[in-house]
PASEFI-941666 format. One record per residue (C-alpha): residue number from 1; residue in one letter; y, x, z. Coordinates in Angstrom, 3 decimals. Each point is the difference from the previous one (the first is absolute). Layout:
BEGIN
+-----+---------+----------+----------+----------+
| num | residuo |    north |     east |       up |
+-----+---------+----------+----------+----------+
| NUM |       A |        Y |        X |        Z |
...
+-----+---------+----------+----------+----------+
end
This chain:
BEGIN
+-----+---------+----------+----------+----------+
| num | residuo |    north |     east |       up |
+-----+---------+----------+----------+----------+
|   1 |       C |  -11.918 |   15.020 |  -10.472 |
|   2 |       Q |    1.007 |   -3.371 |   -1.430 |
|   3 |       V |    2.350 |   -2.116 |    2.098 |
|   4 |       A |    0.808 |   -3.644 |   -0.599 |
|   5 |       V |    2.794 |   -2.209 |    1.238 |
|   6 |       S |   -1.164 |   -3.511 |    0.752 |
|   7 |       L |    1.144 |   -3.318 |    1.385 |
|   8 |       S |   -2.368 |   -2.125 |    2.060 |
|   9 |       L |    0.053 |   -3.467 |    1.452 |
|  10 |       A |   -1.356 |   -0.056 |    3.531 |
|  11 |       N |   -0.605 |   -2.114 |    3.055 |
|  12 |       D |   -2.087 |    0.563 |    3.127 |
|  13 |       D |   -3.215 |   -0.782 |   -1.885 |
|  14 |       A |    0.242 |    1.836 |   -3.308 |
|  15 |       S |    2.175 |    1.820 |   -2.492 |
|  16 |       L |   -0.143 |    0.504 |   -3.749 |
|  17 |       P |    2.053 |    2.220 |   -2.337 |
|  18 |       I |    1.954 |   -1.964 |   -2.589 |
|  19 |       A |    1.717 |    2.995 |   -1.635 |
|  20 |       F |   -1.405 |    3.485 |   -0.477 |
|  21 |       Q |    1.668 |    2.794 |   -1.970 |
|  22 |       L |   -0.761 |    3.684 |   -0.340 |
|  23 |       Y |    2.811 |    2.173 |    1.333 |
|  24 |       L |    1.062 |    2.499 |   -2.651 |
|  25 |       P |    1.538 |    3.161 |    1.551 |
|  26 |       K |    3.157 |    1.330 |   -1.625 |
|  27 |       E |   -1.783 |    3.063 |   -1.408 |
|  28 |       W |   -2.393 |   -2.345 |   -1.802 |
|  29 |       A |    2.664 |   -2.467 |   -1.090 |
|  30 |       L |    2.033 |    2.791 |   -1.629 |
|  31 |       D |   -2.941 |    1.768 |   -1.673 |
|  32 |       P |   -0.650 |   -1.424 |   -3.521 |
|  33 |       E |   -3.329 |    1.821 |   -0.397 |
|  34 |       R |   -1.409 |   -1.337 |    3.254 |
|  35 |       R |    1.203 |   -3.504 |   -0.794 |
|  36 |       I |   -1.725 |   -0.002 |   -3.390 |
|  37 |       K |   -3.294 |    1.269 |    1.450 |
|  38 |       A |    0.041 |   -2.620 |    2.764 |
|  39 |       G |    1.132 |   -2.800 |   -2.305 |
|  40 |       V |    3.084 |   -0.809 |    2.066 |
|  41 |       P |    1.992 |   -2.739 |   -1.788 |
|  42 |       E |    3.375 |    1.065 |   -1.377 |
|  43 |       T |    1.686 |   -2.717 |    2.038 |
|  44 |       V |   -1.151 |    1.542 |    3.296 |
|  45 |       A |    2.664 |    2.288 |    1.484 |
|  46 |       F |    0.156 |    1.814 |    3.311 |
|  47 |       H |    0.758 |   -2.208 |    2.980 |
|  48 |       S |   -0.294 |    0.762 |    3.696 |
|  49 |       K |   -2.632 |   -1.847 |    2.003 |
|  50 |       P |    2.572 |   -2.208 |    1.768 |
|  51 |       T |    1.530 |   -0.900 |   -3.374 |
|  52 |       I |   -3.417 |   -1.015 |   -1.355 |
|  53 |       A |   -0.685 |   -2.027 |    3.136 |
|  54 |       L |    3.295 |   -1.868 |   -0.327 |
|  55 |       A |   -0.783 |   -0.832 |   -3.635 |
|  56 |       Q |   -3.385 |   -1.384 |    1.075 |
|  57 |       I |    1.620 |   -2.161 |    2.664 |
|  58 |       R |    2.580 |   -1.344 |   -2.463 |
|  59 |       A |   -2.747 |   -0.837 |   -2.499 |
|  60 |       A |   -1.987 |   -1.813 |    2.689 |
|  61 |       L |    3.002 |   -2.100 |    0.989 |
|  62 |       L |    0.694 |   -0.884 |   -3.636 |
|  63 |       A |   -3.644 |   -1.041 |   -0.333 |
|  64 |       G |    0.428 |   -2.491 |    2.834 |
|  65 |       V |   -1.579 |    1.893 |    2.880 |
|  66 |       S |    1.344 |   -1.375 |    3.273 |
|  67 |       R |    2.630 |    2.043 |    1.800 |
|  68 |       A |   -1.308 |    1.622 |    3.145 |
|  69 |       V |    0.501 |    2.949 |    2.321 |
|  70 |       V |   -0.375 |    3.338 |   -1.792 |
|  71 |       L |   -1.935 |    2.797 |    1.670 |
|  72 |       A |    0.013 |    3.623 |   -1.115 |
|  73 |       D |   -0.762 |    3.402 |    1.447 |
|  74 |       A |    2.575 |    2.674 |    0.805 |
|  75 |       G |   -0.286 |    1.527 |   -3.463 |
|  76 |       Y |    1.872 |   -3.064 |   -1.232 |
|  77 |       G |    1.804 |   -1.324 |    3.072 |
|  78 |       S |    1.793 |    3.272 |    0.719 |
|  79 |       E |    1.923 |   -0.395 |   -3.258 |
|  80 |       T |    3.234 |   -1.889 |    0.630 |
|  81 |       A |    0.203 |   -1.163 |   -3.621 |
|  82 |       F |   -3.447 |   -1.620 |    0.266 |
|  83 |       R |    0.942 |   -1.994 |    3.095 |
|  84 |       T |    3.363 |   -0.958 |   -1.492 |
|  85 |       A |   -1.662 |   -1.286 |   -3.172 |
|  86 |       L |   -2.383 |   -2.191 |    2.007 |
|  87 |       T |    2.929 |   -1.524 |    1.866 |
|  88 |       R |    1.826 |   -0.679 |   -3.268 |
|  89 |       M |   -3.104 |   -1.828 |   -1.230 |
|  90 |       G |    0.226 |   -2.209 |    3.065 |
|  91 |       L |   -3.171 |    1.425 |    1.549 |
|  92 |       I |   -0.613 |    0.761 |    3.659 |
|  93 |       Y |   -1.813 |    3.246 |    0.702 |
|  94 |       I |   -1.673 |    2.026 |    2.703 |
|  95 |       V |   -0.516 |    3.494 |   -1.368 |
|  96 |       G |   -0.979 |    3.352 |    1.422 |
|  97 |       I |    2.647 |    2.697 |    0.348 |
|  98 |       A |   -0.032 |    3.706 |    0.802 |
|  99 |       S |    0.814 |    1.253 |    3.497 |
| 100 |       S |    3.032 |    1.765 |   -1.480 |
| 101 |       T |    1.570 |   -3.221 |   -1.305 |
| 102 |       S |    3.642 |   -0.188 |    1.088 |
| 103 |       L |    0.909 |   -3.041 |    2.117 |
| 104 |       W |    2.824 |   -1.301 |    2.127 |
| 105 |       A |   -1.401 |   -0.717 |    3.452 |
| 106 |       P |    0.737 |   -3.374 |    1.645 |
| 107 |       G |    3.652 |   -0.268 |    0.965 |
| 108 |       T |    1.101 |    2.885 |   -2.221 |
| 109 |       G |    1.430 |    0.273 |   -3.482 |
| 110 |       P |    2.394 |    1.894 |   -2.234 |
| 111 |       L |    3.739 |    0.019 |    0.501 |
| 112 |       P |    2.159 |   -2.298 |   -2.125 |
| 113 |       P |    1.995 |    1.457 |   -2.885 |
| 114 |       Q |    2.868 |    2.359 |    0.840 |
| 115 |       P |    3.270 |   -1.834 |    0.724 |
| 116 |       W |    2.233 |   -0.134 |   -3.037 |
| 117 |       S |    2.852 |    2.500 |    0.082 |
| 118 |       G |    2.137 |   -2.077 |   -2.319 |
| 119 |       R |   -0.539 |    2.346 |   -2.916 |
| 120 |       G |   -2.461 |   -0.371 |   -2.835 |
| 121 |       R |   -2.936 |   -2.344 |    0.144 |
| 122 |       P |   -1.105 |   -1.320 |    3.380 |
| 123 |       P |   -3.199 |    1.760 |    1.245 |
| 124 |       T |   -3.090 |   -2.193 |   -0.350 |
| 125 |       L |   -2.968 |    2.175 |    1.018 |
| 126 |       L |   -1.797 |   -0.052 |    3.336 |
| 127 |       R |    0.192 |    3.156 |    2.100 |
| 128 |       R |   -2.030 |    2.087 |    2.411 |
| 129 |       D |    0.999 |    2.532 |    2.645 |
| 130 |       A |   -1.671 |    1.919 |    2.824 |
| 131 |       Q |   -0.233 |   -3.150 |    2.146 |
| 132 |       H |   -0.966 |   -2.336 |   -2.827 |
| 133 |       K |   -3.119 |    1.320 |   -1.678 |
| 134 |       P |   -3.271 |   -1.659 |   -0.988 |
| 135 |       V |   -3.321 |    1.186 |    1.397 |
| 136 |       S |   -3.452 |    0.465 |   -1.474 |
| 137 |       A |   -2.656 |   -2.637 |    0.584 |
| 138 |       L |   -1.822 |    2.559 |    2.149 |
| 139 |       K |    3.002 |    0.606 |    2.272 |
| 140 |       L |    0.611 |   -3.729 |    0.226 |
| 141 |       A |   -3.561 |   -0.452 |    1.261 |
| 142 |       K |    0.286 |    2.818 |    2.534 |
| 143 |       D |    3.266 |   -1.399 |    1.381 |
| 144 |       L |   -1.355 |   -3.504 |    0.609 |
| 145 |       P |   -0.530 |   -0.948 |    3.654 |
| 146 |       H |   -3.494 |   -0.551 |    1.357 |
| 147 |       K |    0.564 |   -3.761 |    0.211 |
| 148 |       A |    0.486 |   -0.154 |   -3.788 |
| 149 |       W |   -3.688 |    0.740 |   -0.593 |
| 150 |       H |   -2.663 |   -2.691 |    0.040 |
| 151 |       V |   -3.754 |    0.023 |   -0.502 |
| 152 |       V |   -1.033 |   -2.266 |   -2.886 |
| 153 |       T |   -3.469 |   -0.944 |   -1.245 |
| 154 |       W |    0.160 |   -1.030 |   -3.656 |
| 155 |       R |   -3.629 |   -0.695 |   -0.941 |
| 156 |       E |   -3.631 |    0.456 |    0.938 |
| 157 |       G |   -1.509 |    3.272 |   -1.173 |
| 158 |       S |   -3.663 |    0.588 |   -0.804 |
| 159 |       K |   -0.688 |    0.928 |    3.626 |
| 160 |       V |    3.135 |   -0.513 |    2.090 |
| 161 |       P |    3.355 |   -1.755 |   -0.426 |
| 162 |       L |    2.590 |    2.115 |   -1.813 |
| 163 |       T |    2.819 |    0.687 |    2.425 |
| 164 |       S |    2.975 |    2.332 |    0.086 |
| 165 |       R |    3.488 |    0.378 |    1.444 |
| 166 |       F |    3.016 |   -1.224 |   -1.968 |
| 167 |       A |    3.756 |   -0.346 |    0.228 |
| 168 |       A |    2.329 |   -1.921 |   -2.293 |
| 169 |       V |    3.785 |    0.355 |   -0.054 |
| 170 |       R |    2.811 |   -1.155 |   -2.263 |
| 171 |       V |    1.511 |    2.871 |   -2.003 |
| 172 |       R |    2.044 |    0.671 |   -3.127 |
| 173 |       P |   -1.272 |    2.394 |   -2.688 |
| 174 |       A |    2.511 |    2.847 |   -0.284 |
| 175 |       H |   -0.918 |    1.685 |   -3.281 |
| 176 |       R |    3.249 |    1.321 |   -1.531 |
| 177 |       D |    2.019 |   -2.865 |    1.430 |
| 178 |       Y |    3.025 |    2.318 |    0.038 |
| 179 |       W |    0.256 |   -0.985 |   -3.679 |
| 180 |       R |    0.076 |   -3.679 |    0.921 |
| 181 |       A |    2.882 |   -2.249 |    0.960 |
| 182 |       T |   -2.106 |   -2.453 |    2.026 |
| 183 |       L |   -2.777 |    0.235 |    2.548 |
| 184 |       R |   -3.579 |   -0.614 |   -1.076 |
| 185 |       P |   -1.579 |   -3.076 |    1.595 |
| 186 |       E |   -2.094 |    0.405 |    3.130 |
| 187 |       E |   -3.779 |    0.280 |   -0.380 |
| 188 |       W |   -2.970 |    0.370 |    2.261 |
| 189 |       C |   -1.332 |    3.470 |    0.702 |
| 190 |       L |   -3.591 |   -0.319 |    1.186 |
| 191 |       I |   -1.558 |    3.091 |    1.570 |
| 192 |       E |   -3.593 |    0.676 |    1.030 |
| 193 |       W |   -0.568 |    2.591 |    2.724 |
| 194 |       P |   -3.576 |   -0.117 |    1.302 |
| 195 |       E |   -0.633 |    0.971 |    3.610 |
| 196 |       G |   -0.924 |    3.664 |    0.260 |
| 197 |       E |    1.696 |    1.035 |   -3.246 |
| 198 |       K |    2.777 |    2.589 |    0.176 |
| 199 |       R |    2.179 |   -1.893 |   -2.472 |
| 200 |       P |    0.040 |   -3.307 |   -1.873 |
| 201 |       T |   -2.509 |   -0.364 |   -2.809 |
| 202 |       K |    1.640 |   -2.633 |   -2.231 |
| 203 |       Y |    3.387 |   -1.514 |   -0.737 |
| 204 |       W |    1.044 |   -3.064 |   -1.998 |
| 205 |       L |    3.232 |   -1.666 |   -1.110 |
| 206 |       S |   -0.008 |   -3.766 |   -0.417 |
| 207 |       T |    2.424 |   -2.689 |   -1.121 |
| 208 |       L |   -1.890 |   -2.725 |    1.840 |
| 209 |       P |    2.352 |   -2.296 |    1.957 |
| 210 |       A |    1.622 |    1.258 |    3.202 |
| 211 |       D |   -1.959 |   -2.527 |    2.086 |
| 212 |       T |   -3.396 |    1.284 |   -1.190 |
| 213 |       V |   -2.233 |    0.812 |    2.970 |
| 214 |       L |   -1.659 |    3.392 |    0.394 |
| 215 |       R |   -3.514 |   -1.359 |   -0.520 |
| 216 |       D |    0.926 |   -1.412 |   -3.409 |
| 217 |       L |    1.583 |    3.284 |   -1.065 |
| 218 |       V |   -3.141 |    1.888 |    0.987 |
| 219 |       D |   -2.335 |   -2.523 |   -1.642 |
| 220 |       L |    1.775 |    0.334 |   -3.331 |
| 221 |       A |    0.417 |    3.776 |    0.143 |
| 222 |       K |   -3.690 |    0.416 |    0.735 |
| 223 |       L |   -1.116 |   -2.306 |   -2.825 |
| 224 |       R |   -0.184 |    3.086 |   -2.202 |
| 225 |       W |   -3.449 |    0.659 |    1.487 |
| 226 |       R |   -1.205 |   -2.911 |   -2.145 |
| 227 |       I |    1.189 |    1.729 |   -3.174 |
| 228 |       E |   -1.417 |    3.371 |    1.018 |
| 229 |       R |   -3.377 |   -1.517 |    0.826 |
| 230 |       D |   -0.195 |   -1.909 |   -3.260 |
| 231 |       Y |    0.939 |    3.069 |   -2.032 |
| 232 |       Q |   -2.739 |    1.925 |    1.766 |
| 233 |       E |   -2.438 |   -2.718 |   -1.012 |
| 234 |       L |    1.348 |   -0.044 |   -3.558 |
| 235 |       K |   -0.706 |    3.717 |   -0.248 |
| 236 |       Q |   -3.327 |    0.159 |    1.814 |
| 237 |       E |   -1.647 |   -3.286 |   -0.958 |
| 238 |       I |    1.600 |   -0.929 |   -3.328 |
| 239 |       G |    0.560 |    3.473 |   -1.432 |
| 240 |       L |    3.788 |    0.114 |   -0.308 |
| 241 |       G |   -0.046 |    3.710 |    0.816 |
| 242 |       H |   -2.809 |    0.866 |   -2.438 |
| 243 |       F |    2.123 |    0.272 |   -3.131 |
| 244 |       E |   -0.332 |    3.506 |   -1.461 |
| 245 |       G |    1.905 |   -0.453 |   -3.230 |
| 246 |       R |    3.368 |    1.427 |   -0.971 |
| 247 |       G |    1.407 |   -2.858 |   -2.060 |
| 248 |       W |    2.753 |   -2.467 |    0.839 |
| 249 |       R |   -1.821 |   -2.943 |   -1.553 |
| 250 |       G |   -3.367 |    0.852 |    1.536 |
| 251 |       F |    1.512 |    0.348 |    3.469 |
| 252 |       H |    1.579 |   -3.439 |   -0.124 |
| 253 |       H |   -3.056 |   -1.653 |   -1.549 |
| 254 |       H |   -2.190 |    1.420 |    2.773 |
| 255 |       A |    2.433 |   -1.144 |    2.694 |
| 256 |       T |    0.258 |   -3.482 |   -1.517 |
| 257 |       L |   -3.770 |   -0.496 |   -0.027 |
| 258 |       C |   -0.350 |    1.265 |    3.571 |
| 259 |       I |    2.773 |   -2.247 |    1.280 |
| 260 |       A |   -1.426 |   -3.008 |   -1.858 |
| 261 |       A |   -3.417 |    0.671 |    1.539 |
| 262 |       Y |    1.538 |    0.351 |    3.425 |
| 263 |       G |    1.927 |   -3.231 |   -0.455 |
| 264 |       F |   -3.298 |   -1.764 |   -0.731 |
| 265 |       L |   -1.536 |    1.584 |    3.107 |
| 266 |       V |    2.907 |   -1.144 |    2.176 |
| 267 |       S |   -0.260 |   -3.508 |   -1.429 |
| 268 |       E |   -3.742 |   -0.177 |    0.675 |
| 269 |       R |    0.415 |    1.280 |    3.536 |
| 270 |       S |    2.580 |   -2.678 |    0.683 |
| 271 |       R |   -2.633 |   -2.668 |   -0.645 |
| 272 |       F |   -1.697 |    1.070 |    3.222 |
| 273 |       S |    3.178 |    0.821 |    1.923 |
| 274 |       P |    1.128 |   -2.266 |    2.859 |
| 275 |       S |    3.515 |    0.378 |   -1.425 |
| 276 |       A |    0.915 |   -1.749 |   -3.246 |
| 277 |       S |    3.173 |    2.055 |   -0.299 |
| 278 |       V |   -1.818 |    2.670 |   -1.993 |
| 279 |       R |   -0.735 |   -2.513 |   -2.733 |
| 280 |       L |    3.561 |   -1.254 |    0.024 |
| 281 |       T |    1.442 |    3.492 |   -0.271 |
| 282 |       I |   -2.332 |    1.715 |   -2.420 |
| 283 |       G |   -1.663 |   -2.824 |   -1.875 |
| 284 |       K |    2.972 |   -1.510 |   -1.851 |
| 285 |       A |    1.765 |    2.047 |   -2.654 |
| 286 |       S |    3.287 |   -0.628 |   -1.721 |
| 287 |       R |    0.291 |    0.494 |   -3.740 |
| 288 |       L |    1.909 |    2.853 |   -1.596 |
| 289 |       S |    1.279 |    0.121 |   -3.538 |
| 290 |       K |   -1.617 |    2.668 |   -2.148 |
| 291 |       A |    3.227 |    1.997 |    0.043 |
| 292 |       D |   -0.120 |    0.154 |    3.801 |
| 293 |       Q |   -3.591 |    1.212 |    0.228 |
| 294 |       P |    0.053 |    3.822 |    0.275 |
| 295 |       R |   -3.162 |    1.818 |   -0.966 |
| 296 |       G |   -2.263 |    0.450 |    2.993 |
| 297 |       C |    1.386 |   -2.869 |    2.093 |
| 298 |       T |   -1.818 |   -3.114 |    1.188 |
| 299 |       H |    1.622 |   -3.450 |   -0.108 |
| 300 |       P |    2.239 |   -0.312 |    3.069 |
| 301 |       P |   -1.263 |   -2.752 |    2.326 |
| 302 |       R |    2.230 |   -2.324 |    1.945 |
| 303 |       T |   -0.062 |    0.238 |    3.776 |
| 304 |       P |    1.220 |   -2.562 |    2.489 |
| 305 |       R |   -0.444 |    2.531 |    2.801 |
| 306 |       R |    2.698 |    2.284 |    1.287 |
| 307 |       P |   -0.537 |    3.693 |   -0.837 |
| 308 |       V |    0.460 |    1.677 |   -3.358 |
| 309 |       D |   -1.214 |    3.554 |    0.544 |
| 310 |       R |    0.327 |    2.974 |   -2.332 |
| 311 |       H |   -2.147 |    3.039 |    0.200 |
| 312 |       H |   -0.992 |    2.970 |   -2.092 |
| 313 |       P |   -3.452 |    1.618 |    0.221 |
| 314 |       G |   -0.275 |    3.740 |   -0.273 |
+-----+---------+----------+----------+----------+
end
């Protein structure tokens, strides 16, 4: 199984990958014989998927791609370091998280540092006790009152409108904050719990402003369907999933050709679309220097629209 990490530009009408890199597992990265057979460049070392994704985002920003909201699934969003890096880059995100993610519920938080006894260095770390403990995202959802849940329709499906039940509350991520001296900023925790389900099905953390309305949170979180649909089309119609080779170079050449073909298809479709935003988003590309063009990547296009979404196909 070959897995890639990719970065896509997306809006409600279309999406297109602008970075695409094969993920090299640690056992491959540390095996000289395998690397030689697959033609893996010497400069390629092991990196986790979130680390690769962050490098792709940084490269896109350096290339002039407009800043926008970053979307990612729970495989990326559950990692505190990934979310922290996005914030340090000045990017807003709405990313999936696991149900086990540790959060401070609204109105709760860690204790301040221990009062100084007058000896040694003054304590600086936040504290927890039996009455001051974070909860999992799942428990947070179960403890919310009935009035916190609202039915939201986010788009028209192929047959019926897509509707579910959501709640959004302001929380603070709690991951190892007992090693911190200051509280983490508040974020949105968006939760989807469809009627009839025994437990919530999805959770997100978002740094969108505190005055963001629930409908906007849901609209952005659910924009990932656009990426998933386009990747399905890339695989089924363009042949992205048909590569049967075992070489690093061949994999990226195949992906590049497929993505270029799909970009042409998206551009042609936009000629007959009632929305010109597809052309604006996908049709104009910024220029990269040769040094910034990794093998297997298309030229990153500029987008005046809001979401920058990242996604990795299996």
